[in-house]
Z-matrix of the N, CA and C atoms (Angstrom, degrees):
N
C 1 1.456
C 2 1.520 1 109.33
N 3 1.314 2 115.36 1 138.49
C 4 1.459 3 118.85 2 176.03
C 5 1.535 4 109.15 3 -107.35
N 6 1.311 5 116.14 4 174.96
C 7 1.470 6 120.83 5 -175.87
C 8 1.524 7 111.34 6 -63.09
N 9 1.315 8 118.10 7 -38.09
C 10 1.462 9 120.07 8 -179.79
C 11 1.530 10 111.60 9 -64.92
N 12 1.328 11 116.83 10 -41.27
C 13 1.459 12 120.59 11 177.29
C 14 1.519 13 110.61 12 -62.50
N 15 1.330 14 116.65 13 -45.01
C 16 1.465 15 120.46 14 178.55
C 17 1.528 16 111.24 15 -62.64
N 18 1.320 17 116.46 16 -40.20
C 19 1.468 18 120.42 17 178.29
C 20 1.526 19 110.43 18 -62.34
N 21 1.314 20 116.34 19 -42.89
C 22 1.469 21 119.84 20 178.47
C 23 1.523 22 111.51 21 -62.03
N 24 1.340 23 116.74 22 -41.97
C 25 1.469 24 119.93 23 177.16
C 26 1.527 25 110.85 24 -62.86
N 27 1.325 26 115.77 25 -42.58
C 28 1.464 27 119.03 26 179.99
C 29 1.526 28 110.31 27 -61.85
N 30 1.324 29 116.64 28 -44.91
C 31 1.464 30 119.74 29 -179.83
C 32 1.525 31 111.49 30 -63.68
N 33 1.334 32 116.35 31 -34.48
C 34 1.464 33 120.07 32 -178.91
C 35 1.525 34 112.74 33 -78.84
N 36 1.352 35 117.37 34 -42.65
C 37 1.462 36 120.90 35 -172.80
C 38 1.527 37 114.44 36 -108.74
N 39 1.316 38 117.82 37 -10.53
C 40 1.456 39 121.52 38 175.92
C 41 1.518 40 114.12 39 67.20
N 42 1.322 41 115.17 40 -146.44
C 43 1.453 42 122.25 41 -174.17
C 44 1.531 43 112.28 42 -62.05
N 45 1.330 44 117.18 43 -30.34
C 46 1.460 45 120.20 44 178.81
C 47 1.520 46 111.06 45 -57.56
N 48 1.326 47 117.47 46 -35.29
C 49 1.460 48 121.84 47 179.92
C 50 1.530 49 110.80 48 -62.28
N 51 1.322 50 116.57 49 -41.94
C 52 1.471 51 120.08 50 178.35
C 53 1.525 52 109.23 51 -60.30
N 54 1.330 53 116.29 52 -49.68
C 55 1.463 54 120.94 53 179.86
C 56 1.528 55 110.68 54 -57.19
N 57 1.308 56 117.33 55 -48.39
C 58 1.458 57 122.08 56 -175.74
C 59 1.530 58 112.11 57 -62.51
N 60 1.318 59 117.70 58 -47.71
C 61 1.465 60 120.65 59 -178.17
C 62 1.524 61 110.96 60 -64.87
N 63 1.324 62 116.68 61 -42.41
C 64 1.465 63 119.48 62 179.40
C 65 1.528 64 109.88 63 -67.10
N 66 1.326 65 117.84 64 -39.77
C 67 1.466 66 120.92 65 176.50
C 68 1.525 67 110.83 66 -58.68
N 69 1.313 68 117.34 67 -48.18
C 70 1.465 69 121.07 68 -179.48
C 71 1.523 70 111.29 69 -62.43
N 72 1.326 71 116.43 70 -36.99
C 73 1.461 72 119.76 71 178.40
C 74 1.523 73 110.25 72 -67.52
N 75 1.325 74 117.98 73 -41.48
C 76 1.466 75 120.97 74 178.83
C 77 1.523 76 112.34 75 -70.91
N 78 1.317 77 117.52 76 -17.08
C 79 1.462 78 120.85 77 171.99
C 80 1.520 79 110.60 78 -82.53
N 81 1.324 80 116.23 79 2.46
C 82 1.457 81 124.07 80 176.72
C 83 1.525 82 112.33 81 66.09
N 84 1.327 83 115.98 82 33.46
C 85 1.457 84 120.26 83 177.09
C 86 1.528 85 109.09 84 -88.35
N 87 1.311 86 117.67 85 129.31
C 88 1.470 87 120.01 86 -178.59
C 89 1.522 88 112.15 87 -68.61
N 90 1.318 89 114.84 88 150.10
C 91 1.456 90 120.27 89 174.29
C 92 1.512 91 114.96 90 93.43
N 93 1.332 92 117.68 91 0.05
C 94 1.455 93 120.70 92 179.32
C 95 1.520 94 108.57 93 -111.50
N 96 1.318 95 116.71 94 99.70
C 97 1.468 96 121.97 95 -169.38
C 98 1.538 97 113.87 96 -83.36
N 99 1.331 98 116.88 97 75.64
C 100 1.465 99 118.88 98 177.52
C 101 1.531 100 110.19 99 -62.38
N 102 1.330 101 116.80 100 -28.41
C 103 1.456 102 120.53 101 176.17
C 104 1.514 103 112.37 102 -64.56
N 105 1.313 104 116.92 103 -16.38
C 106 1.459 105 122.47 104 174.79
C 107 1.526 106 110.86 105 -100.69
N 108 1.332 107 116.56 106 -39.99
C 109 1.459 108 119.56 107 -176.28
C 110 1.530 109 111.33 108 -70.83
N 111 1.320 110 117.94 109 -35.79
C 112 1.472 111 118.76 110 -179.29
C 113 1.532 112 112.02 111 -65.76
N 114 1.328 113 119.75 112 -47.49
C 115 1.472 114 117.59 113 175.01
C 116 1.526 115 112.70 114 -62.20
N 117 1.328 116 116.43 115 -36.60
C 118 1.454 117 120.05 116 178.01
C 119 1.531 118 110.28 117 -63.99
N 120 1.326 119 117.15 118 -40.23
C 121 1.464 120 120.83 119 175.86
C 122 1.525 121 110.05 120 -62.89
N 123 1.333 122 117.09 121 -35.78
C 124 1.456 123 120.94 122 175.35
C 125 1.520 124 111.91 123 -63.96
N 126 1.315 125 116.68 124 -38.32
C 127 1.474 126 120.94 125 176.74
C 128 1.522 127 109.64 126 -64.39
N 129 1.343 128 116.76 127 -44.18
C 130 1.470 129 119.91 128 178.72
C 131 1.523 130 110.74 129 -61.02
N 132 1.330 131 116.06 130 -38.00
C 133 1.469 132 119.85 131 178.26
C 134 1.524 133 110.20 132 -66.44
N 135 1.316 134 117.34 133 -40.45
C 136 1.468 135 120.74 134 179.06
C 137 1.525 136 111.04 135 -63.85
N 138 1.325 137 116.50 136 -32.10
C 139 1.465 138 120.75 137 178.73
C 140 1.525 139 112.25 138 -82.73
N 141 1.333 140 117.24 139 -4.50
C 142 1.457 141 120.91 140 178.72
C 143 1.520 142 114.63 141 84.63
N 144 1.331 143 117.94 142 12.15
C 145 1.466 144 120.90 143 -179.43
C 146 1.525 145 112.16 144 -80.95
N 147 1.331 146 117.09 145 -18.75
C 148 1.463 147 123.93 146 176.76
C 149 1.522 148 105.86 147 -156.29
N 150 1.310 149 117.88 148 151.77
C 151 1.469 150 118.74 149 -178.15
C 152 1.529 151 110.19 150 -81.18
N 153 1.330 152 114.89 151 145.39
C 154 1.466 153 120.81 152 179.00
C 155 1.532 154 110.93 153 -59.67
N 156 1.352 155 119.04 154 -46.95
C 157 1.476 156 118.06 155 178.27
C 158 1.536 157 112.52 156 -59.73
N 159 1.320 158 118.46 157 -36.60
C 160 1.460 159 120.72 158 178.47
C 161 1.529 160 110.42 159 -64.62
N 162 1.316 161 116.87 160 -41.94
C 163 1.468 162 119.98 161 177.70
C 164 1.523 163 109.74 162 -60.09
N 165 1.321 164 117.18 163 -43.41
C 166 1.465 165 120.01 164 -179.95
C 167 1.526 166 111.02 165 -64.92
N 168 1.318 167 117.20 166 -42.98
C 169 1.468 168 120.01 167 178.42
C 170 1.527 169 110.17 168 -61.30
N 171 1.325 170 116.79 169 -45.63
C 172 1.471 171 120.62 170 -179.85
C 173 1.526 172 111.90 171 -62.37
N 174 1.310 173 117.10 172 -45.33
C 175 1.468 174 119.17 173 -176.19
C 176 1.526 175 111.46 174 -71.03
N 177 1.321 176 117.43 175 -37.87
C 178 1.468 177 119.56 176 177.85
C 179 1.534 178 109.95 177 -69.40
N 180 1.328 179 117.10 178 -42.02
C 181 1.468 180 120.12 179 177.71
C 182 1.526 181 110.90 180 -61.43
N 183 1.321 182 117.02 181 -42.40
C 184 1.462 183 120.74 182 178.52
C 185 1.529 184 110.45 183 -65.05
N 186 1.327 185 116.25 184 -43.28
C 187 1.464 186 120.33 185 177.96
C 188 1.514 187 112.27 186 -61.15
N 189 1.327 188 116.27 187 -42.97
C 190 1.469 189 119.75 188 178.63
C 191 1.524 190 111.31 189 -67.10
N 192 1.316 191 117.46 190 -41.81
C 193 1.467 192 120.49 191 179.61
C 194 1.532 193 110.31 192 -59.80
N 195 1.325 194 116.45 193 -48.31
C 196 1.462 195 120.23 194 178.22
C 197 1.516 196 112.25 195 -62.65
N 198 1.326 197 116.12 196 -41.23
C 199 1.461 198 120.43 197 179.42
C 200 1.519 199 111.32 198 -65.61
N 201 1.334 200 117.40 199 -40.77
C 202 1.468 201 120.38 200 178.01
C 203 1.517 202 111.30 201 -62.80
N 204 1.332 203 116.69 202 -41.88
C 205 1.469 204 119.67 203 -179.74
C 206 1.527 205 111.19 204 -62.81
N 207 1.330 206 116.73 205 -42.02
C 208 1.465 207 119.55 206 178.19
C 209 1.528 208 111.40 207 -70.44
N 210 1.326 209 117.27 208 -36.11
C 211 1.461 210 121.68 209 175.81
C 212 1.536 211 109.54 210 -59.08
N 213 1.337 212 115.79 211 -48.58
C 214 1.465 213 119.92 212 179.51
C 215 1.527 214 111.72 213 -63.99
N 216 1.314 215 116.43 214 -37.08
C 217 1.457 216 120.60 215 175.85
C 218 1.528 217 109.89 216 -59.97
N 219 1.329 218 116.56 217 -44.94
C 220 1.458 219 120.74 218 178.11
C 221 1.520 220 112.33 219 -66.52
N 222 1.302 221 116.43 220 -38.78
C 223 1.468 222 121.34 221 -177.83
C 224 1.529 223 111.44 222 -69.43
N 225 1.327 224 116.43 223 -40.53
C 226 1.461 225 120.32 224 -174.74
C 227 1.533 226 113.98 225 -89.87
N 228 1.322 227 116.98 226 -30.50
C 229 1.468 228 118.57 227 -175.65
C 230 1.507 229 113.08 228 -142.38
N 231 1.322 230 116.70 229 30.23
C 232 1.455 231 122.22 230 -172.62
C 233 1.512 232 116.91 231 -49.69
N 234 1.330 233 118.82 232 -57.51
C 235 1.466 234 118.54 233 -176.88
C 236 1.533 235 113.20 234 -59.48
N 237 1.331 236 117.12 235 -40.34
C 238 1.462 237 119.75 236 178.78
C 239 1.523 238 110.78 237 -66.95
N 240 1.331 239 115.83 238 -43.62
C 241 1.467 240 120.78 239 179.81
C 242 1.521 241 110.32 240 -62.36
N 243 1.316 242 116.25 241 -46.09
C 244 1.465 243 119.01 242 -177.75
C 245 1.527 244 111.02 243 -68.14
N 246 1.325 245 117.30 244 -35.43
C 247 1.462 246 119.82 245 176.07
C 248 1.516 247 110.82 246 -59.94
N 249 1.329 248 116.30 247 -46.11
C 250 1.459 249 121.15 248 177.04
C 251 1.525 250 110.29 249 -62.48
N 252 1.328 251 116.81 250 -45.95
C 253 1.467 252 121.76 251 -177.71
C 254 1.529 253 110.84 252 -62.20
N 255 1.334 254 116.82 253 -43.16
C 256 1.470 255 120.02 254 -178.88
C 257 1.523 256 111.69 255 -67.70
N 258 1.331 257 117.05 256 -31.80
C 259 1.468 258 118.84 257 175.04
C 260 1.523 259 110.61 258 -66.65
N 261 1.327 260 116.11 259 -36.56
C 262 1.455 261 121.00 260 -178.53
C 263 1.537 262 111.56 261 -79.25
N 264 1.335 263 116.27 262 -38.15
C 265 1.467 264 121.95 263 -177.79
C 266 1.531 265 109.83 264 -129.93
N 267 1.315 266 118.34 265 72.65
C 268 1.476 267 120.25 266 -175.21
C 269 1.531 268 114.19 267 -62.15
N 270 1.310 269 117.58 268 -26.41
C 271 1.465 270 120.07 269 -178.96
C 272 1.530 271 111.87 270 -70.37
N 273 1.326 272 117.59 271 -19.05
C 274 1.465 273 121.08 272 -178.84
C 275 1.533 274 112.62 273 -82.69
N 276 1.326 275 116.82 274 -12.11
C 277 1.468 276 120.38 275 -173.96
C 278 1.522 277 112.12 276 -57.80
N 279 1.311 278 117.92 277 -47.97
C 280 1.465 279 120.54 278 -177.75
C 281 1.532 280 110.99 279 -62.74
N 282 1.326 281 117.21 280 -41.77
C 283 1.465 282 121.28 281 -179.79
C 284 1.528 283 110.59 282 -63.55
N 285 1.313 284 116.78 283 -45.47
C 286 1.469 285 120.37 284 -177.69
C 287 1.523 286 110.84 285 -68.25
N 288 1.327 287 117.10 286 -41.34
C 289 1.466 288 119.03 287 177.48
C 290 1.531 289 110.70 288 -62.92
N 291 1.325 290 116.48 289 -36.71
C 292 1.462 291 120.80 290 176.78
C 293 1.537 292 110.08 291 -64.48
N 294 1.322 293 116.32 292 -41.38
C 295 1.472 294 120.32 293 179.82
C 296 1.521 295 111.54 294 -68.40
N 297 1.324 296 116.93 295 -34.08
C 298 1.462 297 119.07 296 177.31
C 299 1.525 298 110.26 297 -65.36
N 300 1.310 299 116.19 298 -39.41
C 301 1.470 300 119.48 299 176.74
C 302 1.530 301 110.17 300 -65.25
N 303 1.328 302 116.96 301 -40.35
C 304 1.463 303 121.45 302 176.35
C 305 1.534 304 110.24 303 -59.87
N 306 1.318 305 116.91 304 -40.97
C 307 1.466 306 120.63 305 178.72
C 308 1.518 307 111.62 306 -65.15
N 309 1.312 308 115.83 307 -39.48
C 310 1.470 309 118.63 308 178.82
C 311 1.526 310 110.57 309 -65.25
N 312 1.329 311 116.70 310 -37.17
C 313 1.462 312 121.23 311 -178.39
C 314 1.526 313 112.45 312 -80.90
N 315 1.311 314 116.97 313 -47.01
C 316 1.471 315 121.75 314 -171.09
C 317 1.522 316 114.21 315 -100.17
N 318 1.322 317 117.23 316 -19.63
C 319 1.461 318 120.64 317 -179.97
C 320 1.520 319 112.28 318 61.86
N 321 1.343 320 117.37 319 -131.10
C 322 1.464 321 121.26 320 -177.40
C 323 1.533 322 114.02 321 -59.26
N 324 1.322 323 117.11 322 -31.51
C 325 1.475 324 119.25 323 176.97
C 326 1.529 325 110.18 324 -62.34
N 327 1.333 326 116.28 325 -37.09
C 328 1.463 327 120.82 326 177.34
C 329 1.514 328 111.88 327 -64.84
N 330 1.334 329 116.73 328 -38.83
C 331 1.468 330 120.45 329 177.19
C 332 1.514 331 109.26 330 -64.91
N 333 1.331 332 116.64 331 -47.59
C 334 1.467 333 120.86 332 -179.59
C 335 1.522 334 110.84 333 -56.33
N 336 1.322 335 116.90 334 -50.04
C 337 1.468 336 120.97 335 -179.34
C 338 1.529 337 110.03 336 -62.19
N 339 1.329 338 116.76 337 -42.51
C 340 1.466 339 120.59 338 -178.95
C 341 1.517 340 112.26 339 -64.24
N 342 1.335 341 117.76 340 -33.21
C 343 1.468 342 121.23 341 179.76
C 344 1.531 343 111.64 342 -68.01
N 345 1.326 344 116.85 343 -10.57
C 346 1.458 345 121.01 344 178.82
C 347 1.528 346 112.39 345 -101.45
N 348 1.322 347 117.39 346 4.13
C 349 1.458 348 121.78 347 -177.19
C 350 1.525 349 111.14 348 -112.05
N 351 1.328 350 117.52 349 130.12
C 352 1.467 351 119.83 350 177.13
C 353 1.531 352 110.58 351 -56.08
N 354 1.306 353 116.29 352 152.50
C 355 1.470 354 126.02 353 -178.01
C 356 1.522 355 112.60 354 66.83
N 357 1.310 356 117.67 355 -54.47
C 358 1.457 357 121.95 356 -175.34
C 359 1.524 358 111.09 357 -68.19
N 360 1.317 359 117.35 358 -31.22
C 361 1.460 360 121.70 359 -171.64
C 362 1.523 361 113.69 360 -60.74
N 363 1.323 362 117.68 361 -29.26
C 364 1.458 363 118.90 362 178.59
C 365 1.534 364 111.42 363 -91.84
N 366 1.309 365 117.33 364 -33.18
C 367 1.464 366 121.36 365 -176.17
C 368 1.528 367 111.88 366 -75.97
N 369 1.326 368 118.10 367 -27.61
C 370 1.469 369 122.02 368 -172.96
C 371 1.522 370 112.81 369 -58.50
N 372 1.313 371 117.38 370 -23.35
C 373 1.463 372 120.64 371 -177.40
C 374 1.522 373 112.77 372 -64.28
N 375 1.314 374 117.61 373 -36.19
C 376 1.468 375 120.54 374 -179.63
C 377 1.529 376 110.42 375 -66.20
N 378 1.337 377 118.97 376 -51.29
C 379 1.466 378 118.31 377 176.63
C 380 1.531 379 113.31 378 -61.28
N 381 1.324 380 117.59 379 -33.87
C 382 1.474 381 119.91 380 177.34
C 383 1.524 382 110.25 381 -61.30
N 384 1.315 383 116.74 382 -39.99
C 385 1.457 384 120.20 383 175.62
C 386 1.517 385 111.75 384 -68.17
N 387 1.330 386 116.37 385 -38.10
C 388 1.461 387 120.23 386 -178.96
C 389 1.522 388 112.16 387 -65.08
N 390 1.333 389 117.32 388 -37.76
C 391 1.466 390 119.63 389 179.11
C 392 1.525 391 111.06 390 -84.09
N 393 1.328 392 116.44 391 4.88
C 394 1.461 393 125.16 392 177.22
C 395 1.527 394 112.74 393 54.63
N 396 1.338 395 113.74 394 46.89
C 397 1.458 396 119.42 395 174.93
C 398 1.527 397 108.73 396 -60.89
N 399 1.320 398 116.07 397 143.46
C 400 1.462 399 120.23 398 178.96
C 401 1.529 400 109.23 399 -57.66
N 402 1.342 401 116.22 400 128.78
C 403 1.463 402 121.88 401 -171.15
C 404 1.528 403 112.94 402 -60.53
N 405 1.320 404 117.90 403 -41.41
C 406 1.476 405 120.26 404 -178.56
C 407 1.527 406 110.16 405 -65.73
N 408 1.324 407 117.28 406 -43.51
C 409 1.474 408 120.49 407 178.43
C 410 1.528 409 109.96 408 -64.91
N 411 1.326 410 115.62 409 -40.70
C 412 1.459 411 119.85 410 177.33
C 413 1.527 412 110.24 411 -60.25
N 414 1.321 413 116.49 412 -45.77
C 415 1.464 414 121.53 413 -177.96
C 416 1.518 415 111.65 414 -63.18
N 417 1.323 416 117.78 415 -45.27
C 418 1.473 417 120.76 416 -178.98
C 419 1.524 418 110.33 417 -64.43
N 420 1.327 419 117.42 418 -47.08
C 421 1.468 420 119.28 419 -178.70
C 422 1.524 421 110.81 420 -66.89
N 423 1.321 422 117.36 421 -36.51
C 424 1.469 423 120.78 422 176.75
C 425 1.522 424 110.69 423 -65.46
N 426 1.327 425 116.46 424 -47.14
C 427 1.468 426 120.52 425 -177.87
C 428 1.526 427 110.90 426 -59.37
N 429 1.321 428 117.22 427 -42.00
C 430 1.470 429 119.78 428 179.53
C 431 1.530 430 111.22 429 -65.09
N 432 1.328 431 116.67 430 -45.34
C 433 1.466 432 119.86 431 178.82
C 434 1.522 433 112.11 432 -65.15
N 435 1.325 434 116.24 433 -42.93
C 436 1.468 435 120.94 434 179.20
C 437 1.530 436 109.83 435 -62.89
N 438 1.324 437 116.56 436 -43.38
C 439 1.468 438 120.10 437 -179.69
C 440 1.531 439 110.54 438 -59.19
N 441 1.320 440 116.98 439 -47.95
C 442 1.476 441 119.96 440 -178.63
C 443 1.531 442 110.31 441 -63.37
N 444 1.341 443 116.90 442 -47.65
C 445 1.471 444 120.79 443 -179.40
C 446 1.531 445 110.75 444 -58.14
N 447 1.331 446 115.53 445 -49.07
C 448 1.457 447 120.00 446 -177.26
C 449 1.524 448 111.37 447 -68.64
N 450 1.320 449 117.43 448 -36.50
C 451 1.466 450 121.10 449 178.02
C 452 1.525 451 111.23 450 -60.18
N 453 1.322 452 116.05 451 -39.77
C 454 1.468 453 119.79 452 178.09
C 455 1.528 454 110.05 453 -61.61
N 456 1.326 455 117.47 454 -47.31
C 457 1.465 456 120.46 455 -176.53
C 458 1.531 457 112.82 456 -73.14
N 459 1.318 458 116.93 457 -45.88
C 460 1.469 459 119.50 458 179.06
C 461 1.527 460 109.38 459 -67.10
N 462 1.323 461 116.56 460 -41.75
C 463 1.464 462 120.81 461 178.44
C 464 1.520 463 112.55 462 -62.74
N 465 1.332 464 116.52 463 -38.24
C 466 1.471 465 119.74 464 177.26
C 467 1.520 466 110.25 465 -61.34
N 468 1.315 467 116.83 466 -43.04
C 469 1.461 468 120.05 467 177.25
C 470 1.512 469 111.78 468 -65.22
N 471 1.329 470 115.94 469 -40.94
C 472 1.460 471 120.98 470 -178.55
C 473 1.529 472 111.49 471 -63.48
N 474 1.322 473 116.12 472 -46.39
C 475 1.469 474 120.14 473 -174.55
C 476 1.527 475 114.68 474 -90.74
N 477 1.337 476 117.38 475 -31.29
C 478 1.464 477 119.19 476 -172.82
C 479 1.530 478 114.09 477 -123.27
N 480 1.314 479 117.90 478 -6.84
C 481 1.461 480 121.63 479 -171.89
C 482 1.507 481 115.32 480 -60.54
N 483 1.313 482 116.74 481 -48.26
C 484 1.468 483 120.01 482 -178.27
C 485 1.527 484 110.75 483 -62.61
N 486 1.323 485 116.42 484 -41.10
C 487 1.469 486 120.32 485 178.62
C 488 1.529 487 110.61 486 -64.95
N 489 1.325 488 116.89 487 -39.16
C 490 1.476 489 120.64 488 178.88
C 491 1.519 490 110.83 489 -65.18
N 492 1.332 491 116.77 490 -42.26
C 493 1.475 492 119.69 491 178.93
C 494 1.529 493 110.34 492 -63.63
N 495 1.331 494 117.53 493 -42.96
C 496 1.469 495 120.70 494 178.68
C 497 1.524 496 110.53 495 -65.36
N 498 1.333 497 117.46 496 -36.68
C 499 1.447 498 121.82 497 178.56
C 500 1.530 499 110.63 498 -65.05
N 501 1.331 500 117.11 499 -40.20
C 502 1.457 501 121.23 500 -178.89
C 503 1.521 502 113.13 501 -76.65
N 504 1.316 503 117.06 502 -20.57
C 505 1.465 504 120.70 503 -177.27
C 506 1.495 505 112.82 504 -78.23
């Protein structure tokens, strides 16, 4: 997807498009560039096409929804899910096992830190469910990490996006 395609989707579907793309990205589905849509949403907010607080609410809500779904997947079917995942992505096994140990040791702090790391931030929800982390603690630590991550990307678009687009043009 390029910026023009994303802009067309935004104009056609509005704020729902932001929520949907970020949700799909937090579900760890490939091909959904939240790292592109969030700065673009920040640019739209800077232009007054959508409010900055609304963009933040949408992106955090989408991030939490995706994280909750993966958490529940880990909680209800973790070993089967991870077995399938490791067969598909064997190189990720060591990283995920390391993160599960981090969750056992650090608990919610481990989730918070993981939500700030590329790749790991979306996958960490499944192991958190597998180790049966308390849902409220998981939600609070996830929400804080998601908020910071999304604020960086949406804020970058809001403050620097237009200049970056002009620089690239």
